[in-house]
Every structure is written in C-alpha cells, then in structure tokens.
Biopython code that builds the backbone (N, CA, C, O; Angstrom):
import numpy as np
from Bio.PDB.StructureBuilder import StructureBuilder

atoms = [
    (1, "UNK", "N", (67.007, -90.903, 126.771)),
    (1, "UNK", "CA", (66.414, -92.139, 126.976)),
    (1, "UNK", "C", (66.849, -92.890, 128.264)),
    (1, "UNK", "O", (68.030, -92.950, 128.606)),
    (2, "UNK", "N", (65.773, -93.493, 128.999)),
    (2, "UNK", "CA", (65.949, -94.346, 130.136)),
    (2, "UNK", "C", (65.496, -95.690, 129.727)),
    (2, "UNK", "O", (64.365, -95.820, 129.259)),
    (3, "UNK", "N", (66.462, -96.921, 129.896)),
    (3, "UNK", "CA", (66.108, -98.032, 129.559)),
    (3, "UNK", "C", (66.230, -99.005, 130.698)),
    (3, "UNK", "O", (67.122, -98.825, 131.526)),
    (4, "UNK", "N", (65.323, -100.124, 130.818)),
    (4, "UNK", "CA", (65.451, -101.113, 131.763)),
    (4, "UNK", "C", (66.620, -102.009, 131.709)),
    (4, "UNK", "O", (67.473, -101.701, 130.877)),
    (5, "UNK", "N", (66.825, -103.020, 132.403)),
    (5, "UNK", "CA", (67.895, -103.972, 132.406)),
    (5, "UNK", "C", (67.827, -104.733, 131.224)),
    (5, "UNK", "O", (68.880, -105.224, 130.816)),
    (6, "UNK", "N", (66.588, -104.957, 130.481)),
    (6, "UNK", "CA", (66.571, -105.731, 129.194)),
    (6, "UNK", "C", (66.860, -104.705, 128.051)),
    (6, "UNK", "O", (66.910, -105.194, 126.922)),
    (7, "UNK", "N", (67.056, -103.372, 128.165)),
    (7, "UNK", "CA", (67.092, -102.581, 127.159)),
    (7, "UNK", "C", (65.937, -101.926, 126.536)),
    (7, "UNK", "O", (66.020, -101.246, 125.514)),
    (8, "UNK", "N", (64.846, -102.158, 127.195)),
    (8, "UNK", "CA", (63.497, -101.487, 126.829)),
    (8, "UNK", "C", (63.366, -100.131, 127.240)),
    (8, "UNK", "O", (63.683, -99.816, 128.387)),
    (9, "UNK", "N", (62.897, -99.222, 126.359)),
    (9, "UNK", "CA", (62.832, -97.826, 126.781)),
    (9, "UNK", "C", (61.689, -97.681, 127.641)),
    (9, "UNK", "O", (60.587, -98.140, 127.339)),
    (10, "UNK", "N", (61.956, -96.965, 128.858)),
    (10, "UNK", "CA", (60.956, -96.845, 129.856)),
    (10, "UNK", "C", (60.652, -95.339, 130.179)),
    (10, "UNK", "O", (59.715, -94.990, 130.898)),
    (11, "UNK", "N", (61.550, -94.472, 129.569)),
    (11, "UNK", "CA", (61.386, -93.061, 129.794)),
    (11, "UNK", "C", (62.198, -92.338, 128.664)),
    (11, "UNK", "O", (62.977, -92.941, 127.926)),
    (12, "UNK", "N", (61.949, -91.008, 128.594)),
    (12, "UNK", "CA", (62.544, -90.166, 127.801)),
    (12, "UNK", "C", (62.474, -88.710, 128.148)),
    (12, "UNK", "O", (61.700, -88.336, 129.029)),
    (13, "UNK", "N", (63.260, -87.853, 127.488)),
    (13, "UNK", "CA", (63.184, -86.401, 127.688)),
    (13, "UNK", "C", (64.202, -85.833, 126.757)),
    (13, "UNK", "O", (65.029, -86.499, 126.132)),
    (14, "UNK", "N", (64.053, -84.457, 126.723)),
    (14, "UNK", "CA", (64.957, -83.699, 125.805)),
    (14, "UNK", "C", (65.339, -82.278, 126.320)),
    (14, "UNK", "O", (64.699, -81.849, 127.280)),
    (15, "UNK", "N", (66.158, -81.634, 125.864)),
    (15, "UNK", "CA", (66.476, -80.123, 125.881)),
    (15, "UNK", "C", (66.373, -79.761, 124.521)),
    (15, "UNK", "O", (67.112, -80.164, 123.622)),
    (16, "UNK", "N", (65.226, -78.820, 124.389)),
    (16, "UNK", "CA", (64.896, -78.477, 122.918)),
    (16, "UNK", "C", (65.254, -76.910, 122.816)),
    (16, "UNK", "O", (64.786, -76.018, 123.523)),
    (17, "UNK", "N", (66.168, -76.781, 121.801)),
    (17, "UNK", "CA", (66.546, -75.213, 121.694)),
    (17, "UNK", "C", (65.456, -74.636, 120.728)),
    (17, "UNK", "O", (64.878, -75.194, 119.796)),
    (18, "UNK", "N", (65.333, -73.304, 121.235)),
    (18, "UNK", "CA", (64.399, -72.463, 120.381)),
    (18, "UNK", "C", (65.092, -71.613, 119.524)),
    (18, "UNK", "O", (66.306, -71.508, 119.697)),
    (19, "UNK", "N", (64.533, -70.965, 118.603)),
    (19, "UNK", "CA", (65.102, -69.914, 117.785)),
    (19, "UNK", "C", (65.746, -68.666, 118.343)),
    (19, "UNK", "O", (66.671, -68.061, 117.800)),
    (20, "UNK", "N", (65.113, -68.316, 119.581)),
    (20, "UNK", "CA", (65.753, -67.233, 120.084)),
    (20, "UNK", "C", (66.796, -67.495, 121.162)),
    (20, "UNK", "O", (67.137, -66.637, 121.977)),
    (21, "UNK", "N", (67.279, -68.724, 121.116)),
    (21, "UNK", "CA", (68.377, -69.161, 122.009)),
    (21, "UNK", "C", (67.981, -69.716, 123.284)),
    (21, "UNK", "O", (68.858, -70.183, 124.010)),
    (22, "UNK", "N", (66.726, -69.726, 123.663)),
    (22, "UNK", "CA", (66.288, -70.318, 125.043)),
    (22, "UNK", "C", (66.286, -71.873, 124.850)),
    (22, "UNK", "O", (66.176, -72.424, 123.754)),
    (23, "UNK", "N", (66.416, -72.484, 126.006)),
    (23, "UNK", "CA", (66.503, -73.919, 125.944)),
    (23, "UNK", "C", (65.382, -74.328, 126.880)),
    (23, "UNK", "O", (65.148, -73.754, 127.944)),
    (24, "UNK", "N", (64.640, -75.465, 126.356)),
    (24, "UNK", "CA", (63.472, -76.014, 127.078)),
    (24, "UNK", "C", (63.604, -77.415, 127.569)),
    (24, "UNK", "O", (63.711, -78.265, 126.685)),
    (25, "UNK", "N", (63.618, -77.796, 128.733)),
    (25, "UNK", "CA", (63.436, -79.093, 129.235)),
    (25, "UNK", "C", (62.087, -79.550, 128.690)),
    (25, "UNK", "O", (61.078, -78.913, 128.994)),
    (26, "UNK", "N", (62.025, -80.512, 127.981)),
    (26, "UNK", "CA", (60.748, -80.873, 127.242)),
    (26, "UNK", "C", (60.667, -82.442, 127.095)),
    (26, "UNK", "O", (61.582, -83.240, 127.294)),
    (27, "UNK", "N", (59.328, -82.719, 126.691)),
    (27, "UNK", "CA", (59.056, -84.139, 126.265)),
    (27, "UNK", "C", (59.422, -85.221, 127.373)),
    (27, "UNK", "O", (59.756, -86.364, 127.059)),
    (28, "UNK", "N", (59.350, -84.851, 128.490)),
    (28, "UNK", "CA", (59.624, -85.875, 129.618)),
    (28, "UNK", "C", (58.453, -86.860, 129.741)),
    (28, "UNK", "O", (57.312, -86.421, 129.890)),
    (29, "UNK", "N", (58.675, -88.059, 129.688)),
    (29, "UNK", "CA", (57.586, -89.132, 129.728)),
    (29, "UNK", "C", (58.266, -90.378, 130.302)),
    (29, "UNK", "O", (59.386, -90.724, 129.927)),
    (30, "UNK", "N", (57.549, -91.048, 131.230)),
    (30, "UNK", "CA", (57.846, -92.407, 131.820)),
    (30, "UNK", "C", (56.640, -93.268, 131.625)),
    (30, "UNK", "O", (55.489, -92.837, 131.691)),
    (31, "UNK", "N", (56.940, -94.412, 131.402)),
    (31, "UNK", "CA", (55.913, -95.525, 131.292)),
    (31, "UNK", "C", (55.154, -95.613, 132.606)),
    (31, "UNK", "O", (55.819, -95.435, 133.627)),
    (32, "UNK", "N", (53.992, -95.837, 132.713)),
    (32, "UNK", "CA", (53.126, -95.960, 133.846)),
    (32, "UNK", "C", (53.733, -96.875, 134.856)),
    (32, "UNK", "O", (53.881, -96.458, 136.005)),
    (33, "UNK", "N", (54.086, -98.044, 134.543)),
    (33, "UNK", "CA", (54.740, -99.117, 135.316)),
    (33, "UNK", "C", (56.057, -98.584, 136.145)),
    (33, "UNK", "O", (56.405, -99.080, 137.217)),
    (34, "UNK", "N", (56.698, -97.565, 135.530)),
    (34, "UNK", "CA", (57.991, -97.028, 136.050)),
    (34, "UNK", "C", (57.781, -95.917, 136.798)),
    (34, "UNK", "O", (58.720, -95.511, 137.482)),
    (35, "UNK", "N", (56.662, -95.296, 136.811)),
    (35, "UNK", "CA", (56.523, -93.885, 137.555)),
    (35, "UNK", "C", (56.595, -94.160, 139.116)),
    (35, "UNK", "O", (56.179, -95.183, 139.661)),
    (36, "UNK", "N", (57.179, -93.099, 139.731)),
    (36, "UNK", "CA", (57.496, -93.223, 141.237)),
    (36, "UNK", "C", (58.732, -93.992, 141.508)),
    (36, "UNK", "O", (58.969, -94.257, 142.687)),
    (37, "UNK", "N", (59.521, -94.372, 140.628)),
    (37, "UNK", "CA", (60.672, -95.198, 140.824)),
    (37, "UNK", "C", (62.022, -94.649, 140.480)),
    (37, "UNK", "O", (62.988, -95.369, 140.228)),
    (38, "UNK", "N", (62.045, -93.164, 140.482)),
    (38, "UNK", "CA", (63.062, -92.370, 140.101)),
    (38, "UNK", "C", (63.537, -92.077, 138.758)),
    (38, "UNK", "O", (64.413, -91.244, 138.528)),
    (39, "UNK", "N", (62.864, -92.874, 137.751)),
    (39, "UNK", "CA", (63.197, -92.622, 136.273)),
    (39, "UNK", "C", (63.281, -91.119, 135.859)),
    (39, "UNK", "O", (64.243, -90.572, 135.320)),
    (40, "UNK", "N", (61.980, -90.503, 136.246)),
    (40, "UNK", "CA", (61.952, -89.053, 135.754)),
    (40, "UNK", "C", (63.176, -88.208, 136.404)),
    (40, "UNK", "O", (63.859, -87.424, 135.744)),
    (41, "UNK", "N", (63.329, -88.423, 137.536)),
    (41, "UNK", "CA", (64.411, -87.948, 138.373)),
    (41, "UNK", "C", (65.758, -87.980, 137.629)),
    (41, "UNK", "O", (66.440, -86.988, 137.374)),
    (42, "UNK", "N", (66.069, -89.351, 137.291)),
    (42, "UNK", "CA", (67.426, -89.570, 136.626)),
    (42, "UNK", "C", (67.391, -89.003, 135.275)),
    (42, "UNK", "O", (68.492, -88.799, 134.762)),
    (43, "UNK", "N", (66.340, -88.705, 134.594)),
    (43, "UNK", "CA", (66.384, -88.159, 133.155)),
    (43, "UNK", "C", (66.500, -86.560, 133.568)),
    (43, "UNK", "O", (67.397, -85.913, 133.027)),
    (44, "UNK", "N", (65.762, -86.007, 134.359)),
    (44, "UNK", "CA", (66.043, -84.502, 134.707)),
    (44, "UNK", "C", (67.307, -84.227, 135.167)),
    (44, "UNK", "O", (67.863, -83.204, 134.769)),
    (45, "UNK", "N", (67.963, -85.107, 136.086)),
    (45, "UNK", "CA", (69.277, -84.744, 136.453)),
    (45, "UNK", "C", (70.331, -84.831, 135.344)),
    (45, "UNK", "O", (71.226, -84.003, 135.181)),
    (46, "UNK", "N", (70.130, -85.904, 134.617)),
    (46, "UNK", "CA", (71.167, -86.203, 133.591)),
    (46, "UNK", "C", (70.964, -84.782, 132.522)),
    (46, "UNK", "O", (71.967, -84.137, 132.216)),
    (47, "UNK", "N", (69.650, -84.396, 132.025)),
    (47, "UNK", "CA", (69.617, -83.370, 131.099)),
    (47, "UNK", "C", (69.896, -81.870, 131.768)),
    (47, "UNK", "O", (70.262, -80.908, 131.093)),
    (48, "UNK", "N", (69.706, -81.835, 132.937)),
    (48, "UNK", "CA", (70.127, -80.425, 133.447)),
    (48, "UNK", "C", (71.601, -80.363, 133.889)),
    (48, "UNK", "O", (72.179, -79.290, 134.058)),
    (49, "UNK", "N", (72.245, -81.695, 134.086)),
    (49, "UNK", "CA", (73.724, -81.572, 134.284)),
    (49, "UNK", "C", (74.352, -81.315, 133.015)),
    (49, "UNK", "O", (75.414, -80.693, 132.976)),
    (50, "UNK", "N", (73.760, -81.760, 131.923)),
    (50, "UNK", "CA", (74.406, -81.455, 130.568)),
    (50, "UNK", "C", (74.087, -79.912, 130.201)),
    (50, "UNK", "O", (74.793, -79.325, 129.381)),
    (51, "UNK", "N", (73.156, -79.370, 130.747)),
    (51, "UNK", "CA", (72.559, -78.061, 130.391)),
    (51, "UNK", "C", (72.528, -77.139, 131.741)),
    (51, "UNK", "O", (71.459, -76.801, 132.249)),
    (52, "UNK", "N", (73.803, -76.762, 132.278)),
    (52, "UNK", "CA", (73.605, -76.120, 133.457)),
    (52, "UNK", "C", (73.163, -74.644, 133.626)),
    (52, "UNK", "O", (72.973, -74.056, 134.691)),
    (53, "UNK", "N", (73.046, -74.194, 132.457)),
    (53, "UNK", "CA", (72.552, -72.711, 132.495)),
    (53, "UNK", "C", (71.040, -72.661, 132.626)),
    (53, "UNK", "O", (70.353, -73.521, 133.177)),
    (54, "UNK", "N", (70.572, -71.451, 132.002)),
    (54, "UNK", "CA", (69.090, -71.196, 132.130)),
    (54, "UNK", "C", (68.241, -72.251, 131.164)),
    (54, "UNK", "O", (68.466, -72.434, 129.968)),
    (55, "UNK", "N", (67.359, -72.809, 131.846)),
    (55, "UNK", "CA", (66.384, -73.718, 131.183)),
    (55, "UNK", "C", (64.896, -73.393, 131.518)),
    (55, "UNK", "O", (64.604, -73.133, 132.685)),
    (56, "UNK", "N", (64.155, -73.395, 130.763)),
    (56, "UNK", "CA", (62.604, -73.258, 130.818)),
    (56, "UNK", "C", (61.945, -74.518, 130.623)),
    (56, "UNK", "O", (62.505, -75.391, 129.960)),
    (57, "UNK", "N", (60.691, -74.723, 131.187)),
    (57, "UNK", "CA", (59.871, -75.801, 130.962)),
    (57, "UNK", "C", (58.472, -75.418, 131.109)),
    (57, "UNK", "O", (58.114, -74.391, 131.686)),
    (58, "UNK", "N", (57.604, -76.365, 130.513)),
    (58, "UNK", "CA", (56.051, -76.115, 130.569)),
    (58, "UNK", "C", (55.495, -77.406, 131.279)),
    (58, "UNK", "O", (55.796, -78.521, 130.853)),
    (59, "UNK", "N", (54.758, -77.248, 132.261)),
    (59, "UNK", "CA", (54.010, -78.403, 132.826)),
    (59, "UNK", "C", (52.558, -78.024, 133.165)),
    (59, "UNK", "O", (52.115, -76.883, 133.029)),
    (60, "UNK", "N", (51.827, -79.116, 133.636)),
    (60, "UNK", "CA", (50.597, -78.870, 134.248)),
    (60, "UNK", "C", (50.758, -78.304, 135.619)),
    (60, "UNK", "O", (51.634, -78.803, 136.326)),
    (61, "UNK", "N", (50.054, -77.361, 136.075)),
    (61, "UNK", "CA", (50.397, -76.762, 137.337)),
    (61, "UNK", "C", (50.401, -77.842, 138.647)),
    (61, "UNK", "O", (51.055, -77.492, 139.629)),
    (62, "UNK", "N", (49.744, -79.047, 138.688)),
    (62, "UNK", "CA", (50.099, -79.921, 139.658)),
    (62, "UNK", "C", (51.470, -80.563, 139.748)),
    (62, "UNK", "O", (51.910, -81.196, 140.708)),
    (63, "UNK", "N", (52.073, -80.303, 138.609)),
    (63, "UNK", "CA", (53.630, -80.860, 138.434)),
    (63, "UNK", "C", (54.711, -79.977, 138.976)),
    (63, "UNK", "O", (55.869, -80.390, 139.035)),
    (64, "UNK", "N", (54.379, -78.789, 139.368)),
    (64, "UNK", "CA", (55.389, -77.726, 139.594)),
    (64, "UNK", "C", (56.112, -78.182, 140.708)),
    (64, "UNK", "O", (57.316, -77.928, 140.750)),
    (65, "UNK", "N", (55.507, -78.900, 141.743)),
    (65, "UNK", "CA", (56.426, -79.261, 142.882)),
    (65, "UNK", "C", (57.595, -80.179, 142.473)),
    (65, "UNK", "O", (58.701, -80.065, 143.001)),
    (66, "UNK", "N", (57.349, -81.009, 141.608)),
    (66, "UNK", "CA", (58.431, -82.058, 140.972)),
    (66, "UNK", "C", (59.535, -81.130, 140.780)),
    (66, "UNK", "O", (60.567, -81.222, 141.445)),
    (67, "UNK", "N", (59.323, -80.106, 139.757)),
    (67, "UNK", "CA", (60.555, -79.334, 139.269)),
    (67, "UNK", "C", (60.996, -78.319, 140.114)),
    (67, "UNK", "O", (62.069, -77.775, 139.853)),
    (68, "UNK", "N", (60.293, -77.947, 141.165)),
    (68, "UNK", "CA", (60.988, -76.972, 142.206)),
    (68, "UNK", "C", (62.038, -77.742, 142.762)),
    (68, "UNK", "O", (62.985, -77.081, 143.186)),
    (69, "UNK", "N", (62.113, -79.068, 142.874)),
    (69, "UNK", "CA", (63.154, -79.762, 143.433)),
    (69, "UNK", "C", (64.388, -79.780, 142.772)),
    (69, "UNK", "O", (65.424, -80.110, 143.349)),
    (70, "UNK", "N", (64.335, -79.402, 141.447)),
    (70, "UNK", "CA", (65.542, -79.316, 140.621)),
    (70, "UNK", "C", (65.871, -77.801, 140.375)),
    (70, "UNK", "O", (66.670, -77.481, 139.495)),
    (71, "UNK", "N", (65.294, -76.949, 141.103)),
    (71, "UNK", "CA", (65.671, -75.416, 141.082)),
    (71, "UNK", "C", (64.986, -74.636, 140.153)),
    (71, "UNK", "O", (65.411, -73.534, 139.806)),
    (72, "UNK", "N", (63.791, -75.204, 139.657)),
    (72, "UNK", "CA", (62.887, -74.406, 138.705)),
    (72, "UNK", "C", (61.898, -73.628, 139.432)),
    (72, "UNK", "O", (61.444, -74.107, 140.471)),
    (73, "UNK", "N", (61.504, -72.488, 139.022)),
    (73, "UNK", "CA", (60.512, -71.591, 139.678)),
    (73, "UNK", "C", (59.442, -71.190, 138.795)),
    (73, "UNK", "O", (59.775, -70.792, 137.679)),
    (74, "UNK", "N", (58.191, -71.223, 139.101)),
    (74, "UNK", "CA", (57.147, -70.587, 138.178)),
    (74, "UNK", "C", (57.449, -69.154, 137.783)),
    (74, "UNK", "O", (57.962, -68.418, 138.626)),
    (75, "UNK", "N", (57.193, -68.734, 136.668)),
    (75, "UNK", "CA", (57.406, -67.429, 136.234)),
    (75, "UNK", "C", (56.316, -66.703, 135.721)),
    (75, "UNK", "O", (55.541, -67.445, 135.117)),
    (76, "UNK", "N", (55.952, -65.450, 135.743)),
    (76, "UNK", "CA", (54.823, -64.649, 135.366)),
    (76, "UNK", "C", (55.032, -64.390, 133.833)),
    (76, "UNK", "O", (56.127, -64.339, 133.272)),
    (77, "UNK", "N", (53.780, -64.233, 133.239)),
    (77, "UNK", "CA", (53.792, -64.083, 131.876)),
    (77, "UNK", "C", (54.770, -63.022, 131.247)),
    (77, "UNK", "O", (55.481, -63.230, 130.264)),
    (78, "UNK", "N", (54.703, -61.962, 131.902)),
    (78, "UNK", "CA", (55.619, -60.965, 131.488)),
    (78, "UNK", "C", (57.210, -61.346, 131.365)),
    (78, "UNK", "O", (57.937, -60.768, 130.557)),
    (79, "UNK", "N", (57.646, -62.300, 132.181)),
    (79, "UNK", "CA", (58.870, -62.814, 132.214)),
    (79, "UNK", "C", (59.099, -63.956, 131.390)),
    (79, "UNK", "O", (60.135, -64.596, 131.565)),
    (80, "UNK", "N", (58.239, -64.319, 130.470)),
    (80, "UNK", "CA", (58.364, -65.536, 129.662)),
    (80, "UNK", "C", (59.037, -64.920, 128.433)),
    (80, "UNK", "O", (58.867, -63.731, 128.162)),
    (81, "UNK", "N", (59.920, -65.854, 127.572)),
    (81, "UNK", "CA", (60.270, -65.431, 126.282)),
    (81, "UNK", "C", (59.037, -65.565, 125.434)),
    (81, "UNK", "O", (58.059, -66.165, 125.881)),
    (82, "UNK", "N", (59.035, -65.064, 124.293)),
    (82, "UNK", "CA", (58.001, -64.913, 123.310)),
    (82, "UNK", "C", (57.247, -66.276, 122.985)),
    (82, "UNK", "O", (56.028, -66.374, 122.842)),
    (83, "UNK", "N", (58.098, -67.231, 122.899)),
    (83, "UNK", "CA", (57.444, -68.638, 122.481)),
    (83, "UNK", "C", (56.544, -69.136, 123.669)),
    (83, "UNK", "O", (55.419, -69.590, 123.460)),
    (84, "UNK", "N", (57.069, -69.035, 124.877)),
    (84, "UNK", "CA", (56.203, -69.439, 126.021)),
    (84, "UNK", "C", (55.043, -68.663, 126.191)),
    (84, "UNK", "O", (54.011, -69.230, 126.549)),
    (85, "UNK", "N", (55.055, -67.480, 125.994)),
    (85, "UNK", "CA", (53.925, -66.569, 125.996)),
    (85, "UNK", "C", (52.945, -66.811, 125.064)),
    (85, "UNK", "O", (51.787, -66.646, 125.446)),
    (86, "UNK", "N", (53.164, -67.214, 123.768)),
    (86, "UNK", "CA", (52.317, -67.725, 122.792)),
    (86, "UNK", "C", (51.594, -68.945, 123.201)),
    (86, "UNK", "O", (50.365, -68.995, 123.156)),
    (87, "UNK", "N", (52.382, -70.006, 123.628)),
    (87, "UNK", "CA", (51.741, -71.129, 124.053)),
    (87, "UNK", "C", (50.840, -71.007, 125.362)),
    (87, "UNK", "O", (49.883, -71.747, 125.591)),
    (88, "UNK", "N", (51.237, -70.059, 126.121)),
    (88, "UNK", "CA", (50.512, -69.758, 127.470)),
    (88, "UNK", "C", (49.093, -69.154, 127.066)),
    (88, "UNK", "O", (48.077, -69.493, 127.673)),
    (89, "UNK", "N", (49.073, -68.261, 126.031)),
    (89, "UNK", "CA", (47.844, -67.659, 125.820)),
    (89, "UNK", "C", (47.076, -68.642, 125.007)),
    (89, "UNK", "O", (45.876, -68.369, 125.001)),
    (90, "UNK", "N", (47.395, -69.706, 124.315)),
    (90, "UNK", "CA", (46.565, -70.702, 123.782)),
    (90, "UNK", "C", (46.046, -71.623, 124.798)),
    (90, "UNK", "O", (44.929, -72.130, 124.698)),
    (91, "UNK", "N", (46.920, -71.864, 125.866)),
    (91, "UNK", "CA", (46.518, -72.890, 126.878)),
    (91, "UNK", "C", (45.543, -72.155, 127.757)),
    (91, "UNK", "O", (44.667, -72.868, 128.247)),
    (92, "UNK", "N", (45.514, -70.779, 128.079)),
    (92, "UNK", "CA", (44.670, -70.150, 128.835)),
    (92, "UNK", "C", (43.366, -70.048, 128.194)),
    (92, "UNK", "O", (42.367, -70.129, 128.908)),
    (93, "UNK", "N", (43.237, -69.863, 126.813)),
    (93, "UNK", "CA", (41.861, -69.741, 125.972)),
    (93, "UNK", "C", (41.391, -71.289, 126.207)),
    (93, "UNK", "O", (40.256, -71.541, 126.612)),
    (94, "UNK", "N", (42.295, -72.243, 125.938)),
    (94, "UNK", "CA", (41.635, -73.616, 126.062)),
    (94, "UNK", "C", (41.111, -73.853, 127.401)),
    (94, "UNK", "O", (40.024, -74.424, 127.488)),
    (95, "UNK", "N", (41.784, -73.466, 128.551)),
    (95, "UNK", "CA", (41.423, -73.916, 129.824)),
    (95, "UNK", "C", (40.160, -73.134, 130.105)),
    (95, "UNK", "O", (39.355, -73.720, 130.830)),
    (96, "UNK", "N", (39.823, -71.932, 129.679)),
    (96, "UNK", "CA", (38.581, -71.154, 129.775)),
    (96, "UNK", "C", (37.453, -71.741, 129.243)),
    (96, "UNK", "O", (36.418, -71.878, 129.895)),
    (97, "UNK", "N", (37.623, -72.191, 127.799)),
    (97, "UNK", "CA", (36.693, -72.969, 127.056)),
    (97, "UNK", "C", (36.336, -74.464, 127.762)),
    (97, "UNK", "O", (35.181, -74.829, 127.984)),
    (98, "UNK", "N", (37.345, -75.133, 128.025)),
    (98, "UNK", "CA", (37.115, -76.394, 128.663)),
    (98, "UNK", "C", (36.829, -76.548, 130.220)),
    (98, "UNK", "O", (36.615, -77.622, 130.782)),
    (99, "UNK", "N", (36.860, -75.350, 130.798)),
    (99, "UNK", "CA", (36.655, -75.272, 132.366)),
    (99, "UNK", "C", (37.470, -76.196, 133.035)),
    (99, "UNK", "O", (37.085, -76.924, 133.950)),
    (100, "UNK", "N", (38.859, -76.149, 132.462)),
    (100, "UNK", "CA", (39.948, -76.897, 133.171)),
    (100, "UNK", "C", (40.341, -76.169, 134.500)),
    (100, "UNK", "O", (40.457, -74.945, 134.560)),
    (101, "UNK", "N", (40.532, -76.985, 135.531)),
    (101, "UNK", "CA", (41.065, -76.337, 136.690)),
    (101, "UNK", "C", (42.636, -76.300, 136.791)),
    (101, "UNK", "O", (43.204, -75.435, 137.459)),
    (102, "UNK", "N", (43.250, -77.189, 136.161)),
    (102, "UNK", "CA", (44.745, -77.072, 136.185)),
    (102, "UNK", "C", (45.121, -75.967, 135.027)),
    (102, "UNK", "O", (44.324, -75.647, 134.145)),
    (103, "UNK", "N", (46.318, -75.481, 135.142)),
    (103, "UNK", "CA", (46.681, -74.482, 134.117)),
    (103, "UNK", "C", (48.000, -74.864, 133.700)),
    (103, "UNK", "O", (48.656, -75.699, 134.323)),
    (104, "UNK", "N", (48.459, -74.213, 132.546)),
    (104, "UNK", "CA", (49.866, -74.458, 132.144)),
    (104, "UNK", "C", (50.929, -73.604, 132.880)),
    (104, "UNK", "O", (50.963, -72.383, 132.726)),
    (105, "UNK", "N", (51.792, -74.263, 133.681)),
    (105, "UNK", "CA", (52.862, -73.400, 134.403)),
    (105, "UNK", "C", (54.045, -73.383, 133.563)),
    (105, "UNK", "O", (54.352, -74.442, 133.016)),
    (106, "UNK", "N", (54.791, -72.304, 133.366)),
    (106, "UNK", "CA", (55.972, -72.033, 132.757)),
    (106, "UNK", "C", (56.883, -71.664, 133.862)),
    (106, "UNK", "O", (56.625, -70.767, 134.664)),
    (107, "UNK", "N", (57.969, -72.393, 133.877)),
    (107, "UNK", "CA", (59.059, -72.540, 134.878)),
    (107, "UNK", "C", (60.284, -72.084, 134.326)),
    (107, "UNK", "O", (60.434, -72.145, 133.106)),
    (108, "UNK", "N", (61.190, -71.630, 135.064)),
    (108, "UNK", "CA", (62.595, -71.170, 134.705)),
    (108, "UNK", "C", (63.502, -71.561, 135.797)),
    (108, "UNK", "O", (63.216, -71.419, 136.986)),
    (109, "UNK", "N", (64.731, -72.115, 135.306)),
    (109, "UNK", "CA", (65.948, -72.439, 136.300)),
    (109, "UNK", "C", (67.033, -71.638, 135.804)),
    (109, "UNK", "O", (67.169, -71.551, 134.584)),
    (110, "UNK", "N", (67.873, -71.004, 136.623)),
    (110, "UNK", "CA", (69.051, -70.230, 136.260)),
    (110, "UNK", "C", (68.803, -68.777, 135.975)),
    (110, "UNK", "O", (69.738, -68.041, 135.659)),
]
sb = StructureBuilder()
sb.init_structure("model")
sb.init_model(0)
sb.init_chain("A")
sb.init_seg("    ")
for serial, (resi, resn, name, xyz) in enumerate(atoms, 1):
    if name == "N":
        sb.init_residue(resn, " ", resi, " ")
    sb.init_atom(name, np.array(xyz, "f"), 0.0, 1.0, " ", f" {name:<3s}", serial, name[0])
structure = sb.get_structure()
C-alpha cells in the first residue's frame, strides 16, 4: 500500500503466487490524482526489491513501456506459464469480439 501524508491509501500492488510456483506482479492501482507522481514506481520498486527473482505480469499493451523500465520484457505465448496462457486465450477472444485495438501483454523479468 502507498499512503499520503495523512495516511490515506493512494495506491496498491501485490506479488501474487500461483500454484505452479510462478509469481505475478499484480493489482497495481493508483488513484487518478496521484498518477504521474512516482507512486506506481515506488510500489513497483518496493515489490520487485522484495522479490528479486523471476516475476511475471499482465498489462494492457500501451503500458509495456512502463514495465520495461523495471526489467520486464514481453514474452510470446509459447514462453508463458499455463496460467498466463489461459488468460491470454480469453483476452484474445474478447479483443476479437469487442474489436479492441489494445491487447493483453504478458511480461517477464528475470
């Protein structure tokens, strides 16, 4: 959790363990008024510092550049653990049906 000077929660994130042992940087959210002020960076740095090994994440394709700064790289479907493959299949189906231009990106660090 990230909090402001008055103790109000302004952002959050987690490292989520999966049954197969993979770890996912997940649930990153920052209140709109605090975006662009380093809150997400601080959360990511804190969580990746606590989890220096291999981490995966999922994000909308326009957000890839943010995570590249922290050592994450987009990976191909064949390189994804099964959980991320399943989510990617569902997201691709949704994108086709909804004619979305963004896609779900799965990224890996380490």
